[in-house]
C-alpha positions in Angstrom: 58.3 9.0 -3.9 60.2 9.2 -0.6 61.7 6.1 1.1 62.1 6.4 4.8 64.1 3.2 5.3 63.5 0.4 7.7 62.2 1.3 11.1 61.4 -1.0 14.1 57.7 -1.0 14.7 56.8 0.3 18.2 55.4 -2.6 20.3 56.3 -5.3 17.7 59.4 -7.3 17.0 59.2 -6.4 13.3 60.4 -3.6 11.0 58.5 -1.4 8.6 59.3 0.7 5.5 57.0 3.5 4.5 56.7 5.1 1.1 54.6 8.3 0.7 53.1 9.7 -2.5 51.5 12.8 -1.0 49.0 13.5 1.7 46.6 10.8 0.8 48.8 8.0 -0.3 51.2 6.0 1.9 52.2 2.4 1.7 53.6 0.5 4.6 55.7 -2.7 4.2 56.3 -5.1 7.1 59.5 -7.1 7.5 59.5 -10.0 9.9 63.1 -11.0 10.5 62.1 -13.6 13.1 60.7 -17.1 12.8 57.6 -16.2 14.9 54.1 -15.3 13.7 53.2 -11.7 14.4 49.6 -10.5 14.4 49.3 -6.8 13.8 46.4 -4.7 15.0 46.0 -2.1 12.2 44.0 0.3 14.3 46.4 0.2 17.1 49.5 0.3 14.8 48.2 3.4 13.0 47.4 5.4 16.2 49.7 8.4 16.4 52.4 8.4 19.1 51.8 12.1 19.9 48.6 13.8 20.8 47.1 16.2 18.3 48.4 14.2 15.3 45.9 13.0 12.8 45.8 9.2 12.7 46.4 7.4 9.4 43.4 5.8 7.7 43.6 2.7 5.5 41.8 1.2 2.6 40.4 -2.3 2.7 42.6 -4.9 1.1 41.8 -5.7 -2.5 40.6 -9.2 -1.5 37.7 -7.5 0.3 37.0 -5.2 -2.6 36.8 -8.3 -4.8 34.2 -9.8 -2.4 31.9 -6.8 -3.0 31.1 -8.3 -6.4 29.8 -11.5 -4.7 28.1 -9.7 -1.8 24.5 -10.5 -2.9 25.3 -14.1 -3.6 27.0 -14.5 -0.2 24.0 -12.9 1.6 21.6 -15.3 -0.2 23.6 -18.3 0.9 23.7 -17.0 4.5 19.9 -16.4 4.4 19.5 -20.0 3.2 21.7 -21.2 6.1 19.8 -19.2 8.6 16.5 -20.7 7.4 17.9 -24.2 7.4 19.2 -23.8 11.0 15.9 -22.5 12.2 14.0 -25.4 10.6 16.5 -27.9 12.2 16.3 -26.3 15.6 12.7 -27.4 16.1 11.8 -24.2 18.0 9.0 -23.2 15.7 6.3 -24.6 13.4 5.7 -24.3 9.6 3.9 -21.0 10.1 7.0 -19.6 11.9 9.2 -20.8 9.1 7.0 -19.1 6.5 7.2 -15.8 8.5 11.0 -16.0 8.5 11.1 -17.0 4.8 8.9 -14.1 3.8 10.8 -11.6 5.9 14.4 -13.0 5.7 15.8 -9.6 4.8 14.2 -8.0 7.9 16.5 -9.5 10.5 15.4 -7.0 13.2 11.8 -8.1 12.8 12.8 -11.8 13.0 14.9 -11.2 16.1 12.0 -9.3 17.7 9.6 -12.2 16.9 11.9 -14.8 18.5 13.1 -12.7 21.4 9.6 -11.5 22.5 8.2 -15.0 22.2 10.6 -16.0 24.9 10.0 -12.8 26.9 6.2 -13.5 26.8 6.9 -17.0 28.3 9.1 -15.6 30.9 6.6 -13.0 32.0 3.9 -15.7 32.1 5.9 -17.8 34.5 6.7 -14.7 36.6 3.1 -13.5 36.9 1.2 -16.8 36.9 3.8 -19.3 38.2 2.7 -21.5 35.3 2.5 -21.6 31.5 -0.7 -23.4 30.8 -2.8 -24.4 27.8 -6.1 -22.7 26.9 -6.3 -21.2 30.4 -5.8 -17.7 31.7 -2.0 -17.9 31.6 -2.1 -19.0 27.9 -4.4 -16.1 27.0 -2.1 -13.7 28.8 1.0 -15.0 27.1 -0.5 -14.6 23.6 -1.7 -11.0 24.4 1.7 -10.0 25.8 3.6 -11.5 22.8 1.5 -9.7 20.3 1.6 -6.4 22.2 5.4 -6.4 22.5 5.7 -7.2 18.8 3.3 -4.5 17.8 5.3 -2.0 19.8 8.6 -3.0 18.2 7.9 -4.1 14.6 4.5 -2.5 14.0 0.9 -3.9 13.8 1.1 -5.3 10.3 4.2 -7.5 10.9 3.0 -8.4 14.4 -0.2 -9.7 13.0 1.6 -11.6 10.2 4.0 -13.3 12.6 1.3 -14.1 15.2 -1.2 -15.4 12.7 1.3 -17.7 10.9 2.3 -19.0 14.3 -1.3 -20.1 15.0 -1.3 -22.3 11.9 -2.7 -25.2 14.0 -4.4 -23.3 16.8 -8.0 -22.4 17.5 -9.9 -19.1 17.6 -8.8 -18.4 21.2 -5.2 -17.6 20.3 -6.1 -15.5 17.3 -8.6 -13.5 19.4 -6.0 -12.9 22.2 -3.4 -11.9 19.8 -5.8 -9.3 18.4 -6.5 -7.9 21.9 -2.8 -7.6 22.5 -2.3 -5.6 19.3 -5.2 -3.3 20.2 -3.8 -2.6 23.7 -0.4 -1.9 22.3 -1.7 0.5 19.7 -3.5 2.4 22.5 -0.4 2.6 24.7 1.7 3.7 21.7 -0.6 6.5 20.9 0.0 7.7 24.5 3.8 7.3 24.0 4.0 4.4 26.5 6.7 1.8 25.7 7.8 0.0 28.9 7.1 -3.7 29.3 5.4 -3.3 32.7 2.8 -0.9 31.4 1.9 -3.4 28.7 1.6 -6.2 31.2 -0.5 -4.1 33.6 -2.8 -3.0 30.8 -3.4 -6.5 29.6 -4.2 -7.7 33.1 -6.6 -4.7 33.6 -8.4 -5.8 30.4 -8.4 -9.5 31.2 -12.2 -9.7 30.7 -11.6 -9.0 27.0 -9.4 -12.1 26.6 -10.9 -15.4 25.4 -10.3 -18.5 27.6 -11.4 -22.0 26.6 -10.6 -23.8 29.8 -11.2 -21.3 32.7 -9.6 -22.2 36.0 -10.3 -18.9 37.8 -6.6 -18.7 38.7 -5.5 -15.3 37.5 -2.2 -13.6 38.1 -1.1 -12.9 41.7 -0.3 -9.4 40.5 -3.1 -6.9 40.8 -2.6 -3.9 38.6 
């Protein structure tokens, strides 16, 4: 095993000593002769000084390897924390909490469910200048939300999330969610995925939407 002696580290006020045990085994010891704390960027430190030289790779410290044994337990605790934070936030209802609980390992689906709910609200304000209740804007919002979820997480999960969300709602919302999923499936079969196409298609099919309290005030946008 070769000992190269102490060498001042380039860019740091510290010294290093390297010991090599062949091509795949090198240990580096750092010596801090000052009274100051030094933070070392491993990736930058191991970059070669000359072009064309292969950079040195490094193994994770043993402390992280030890954590692998507890990975599942840590993930379970983090999942519990996520659910607790969601429940405390007050942004959803019991049906939404059930959806998250049942799909806690599918973080992408949960993110889509939450993000596209906000997107549907934003599009409703943009196209109706209001976000009403049981009126045309309400019907549009539900259809858009379900359509976007169907596009991104599939019809089965989109129906589960939307149906659970309507735990205290009437038939109007469930019907409009269904229309949104049907429109999304048709667009997906044609390879269409952009948001504007989904909005235009829902507005073109507005007569299929169910509205409890009709105002006659549809979107300013005419597809």
